[in-house]
C-alpha positions, -999 to +999 in steps of 0.1 A: -308-037+859-278-026+873-276-006+905-255+020+884-280+025+858-295+054+863-261+071+868-250+063+836-257+088+806-277+078+777-251+092+753-232+060+763-259+036+756-258+033+715-223+018+708-203-007+724-167-010+737-142-015+703-151-050+686-109-047+684-109-052+721-131-081+721-108-099+692-075-096+717-098-108+746-107-141+721-066-144+715-056-137+752-047-175+755-026-178+725+015-181+729+033-158+706+002-153+680+011-142+645-007-110+655-015-085+621-042-068+639-024-042+655-031-005+642+005+007+648+037+008+637+062-017+644+089+003+645+104+022+677+099+061+673+135+071+661+162+077+685+168+116+677+130+120+685+134+103+716+165+121+728+143+154+721+117+146+747+140+129+771+158+161+768+127+181+774+120+163+806+153+166+817+154+205+812+120+208+832+099+215+802+067+195+821+046+219+828+013+228+813+015+249+778-006+271+764-037+254+748-027+257+716+002+244+718+042+255+721+053+284+696+081+264+679+061+235+670+028+254+662+047+275+643+069+250+622+031+232+615+017+267+604+046+274+582+036+238+563-002+243+558+007+279+547+032+265+519+007+235+511-025+258+511-019+291+511-055+300+526-053+333+548-079+322+569-058+288+581-048+281+615-031+252+632-028+242+669-019+214+684-040+184+701-036+156+722-038+127+695-058+127+664-084+114+683-083+142+705-089+163+673-120+144+661-135+144+694-130+184+692-143+188+655-173+168+662-179+186+697-171+220+678-200+213+652-225+187+659-258+194+677-283+170+691-300+154+660-275+170+636-263+142+611-227+132+602-219+118+567-187+091+567-179+062+542-182+023+550-158+007+556-152+035+584-129+041+613-141+030+646-144+061+665-169+078+640-199+064+649-191+064+686-181+097+688-211+110+670-233+093+694-215+109+723-224+143+707-259+128+698-256+134+664-270+109+639-249+086+620-248+083+581-225+057+568-221+058+528-215+025+516-185+026+492-176-011+487-166-032+474-143-012+452-139+014+477-146+045+451-171+073+462-202+077+445-208+112+447-244+106+436-250+083+470-234+111+490-255+139+471-284+114+477-274+111+514-274+148+523-306+160+540-317+195+556-299+180+588-265+169+573-237+189+593-209+175+589-188+147+563-159+127+574-136+118+547-103+097+555-078+089+530-058+068+533-085+048+550-084+029+580-094-001+574-086-005+537-056+012+535-073+027+501-061+061+489-092+077+475-084+089+435-078+128+435-112+133+414-133+115+447-116+137+468-124+170+449-161+158+443-166+153+481-151+186+488-164+206+462-200+192+472-197+198+508-185+236+497-217+238+475-239+225+501-225+244+531-217+213+548-184+210+572-159+188+558-132+169+582-107+153+564-089+127+587-052+127+573-034+108+601-016+083+572-008+111+547+029+103+553+023+068+542+013+067+510+031+044+482+021+051+449+005+085+439+017+119+459-011+127+489-032+154+481-054+168+512-089+176+507-082+210+518-068+220+480-105+218+471-121+232+500-107+264+520-129+256+549-124+219+555-111+209+590-077+188+587-071+165+614-037+149+609-008+140+636+027+119+650+012+082+661+012+068+625+042+084+610+069+082+637+056+055+657+043+078+686+006+064+691+012+062+731+024+099+734-006+112+724+004+144+699-018+156+669-029+185+651-057+204+633-057+231+611-089+250+600-106+288+593-094+306+621-132+307+638-136+270+637-098+267+657-108+292+683-141+273+690-118+239+692-097+255+714-125+267+737-135+229+739-096+217+742-092+245+772-118+224+792-109+191+784-077+181+773-061+212+786-027+208+763-006+176+744+019+168+770+048+193+769+077+172+768+064+153+733+054+182+718+090+192+717+097+159+703+073+166+678+091+198+667+119+179+661+101+151+641+088+174+618+119+175+601+130+139+604+132+121+570+110+088+572+113+080+537+132+045+540+107+037+569+078+046+541+095+026+515+099-005+541+061-002+544+055-003+508+077-033+504+058-051+535+024-044+513+035-059+481+050-088+499+014-098+519-003-089+486+019-111+465+011-137+490-024-139+495-040-128+462-041-161+446-070-169+472-085-139+484-102-106+464-082-075+472-083-039+466-045-024+463-047-003+492-021+032+483-017+040+519-016+032+551-005-006+567-036-023+560-049-044+536-087-054+536-093-087+519-128-102+511-141-129+530-133-168+514-164-182+504-185-198+530-171-175+560-188-152+579-164-130+599-167-145+633-164-180+618-131-169+601-119-151+628-123-181+650-105-204+627-077-180+623-074-177+665-074-212+660-044-210+637-030-188+660-032-159+643-049-127+649-069-106+623-098-083+628-133-091+611-146-063+589-179-058+607-160-042+635-154-013+607-187-018+584-222-027+585-212-051+561-198-089+574-180-093+541-142-087+548-114-086+574-086-061+581-052-071+583-020-049+594+008-055+581+031-033+602+047-065+615+079-083+607+090-100+573+088-130+598+052-126+611+044-116+573+055-148+562+036-168+591+003-149+586+006-156+546+010-194+552-018-195+579-043-173+556-038-197+524-042-224+544-074-213+554-088-200+520-080-236+504-094-257+532 
């Protein structure tokens, strides 16, 4: 027992540090690895957006802002939300990254013992934040085809269910749920009076079909989105939330006493970013997706992802996730085992947010491992 054991809050004991960090520790001695593990764009923030942030800094816009964000950014987001959804009671505010928005939404809704449904495979933060709020995770398995079985969701609902989290396009699978799946979940949440949180951080990175928000089918949904993935602003911590007014006021009360506000210079960059055309970037990532799938599909079972920048192949026969990752690292390749994102040890995650040269090298290693 550590001398600090009595100091550490019980709420921290039911989850571990991210398994992704453990993979990085294993790979720390690799020189120039083929890194297909990182969940962030491999392009830099577009120059005009950086210049807007630099100008804000040099103009002295470095202090606190209103908790809900600077008016020009907030009003621009509100206009986009109003045009898309037309919900009279829906309000937008600026937060410190999408992760900040997730934390605020769960702290604003989940009491100790409340149950939170999310879909397995899941983004690693979901169970951790639920545990911090002293809620109970209820993962609903959607493998191996990554479609929502609405009867499974209905069966998972109890009188303690407070929240359902929907993430499309998904991290780690990259799969976009079909509109009928999104509609079914949104309408079930509305029917049962359960809060719906829609994590839409990858909404601009969709390749085959137009993006459809869960808020289209549920006017009380809490929607979380942001700038990190779309504009490569991962380290700048800028996101936004839109939700019914009363829910927004509750989240702002929590933000006031936690994050205070998002960084002001970054908010000015975000205001410009909303007008920046990212079509060429999205087209580039579609091509990377297609290159990767074409390169390995002969040796791996893959559900084709419709968005984000991940592929989530099934492990080759005879491999556990740990054994596969050890073999990959032995071949200078970094990917992430699926059991970090799932209760099942059946898949692994590849990020194709990498140069074409790295993708080609990774494809060669993956095929070699699969045919050993």
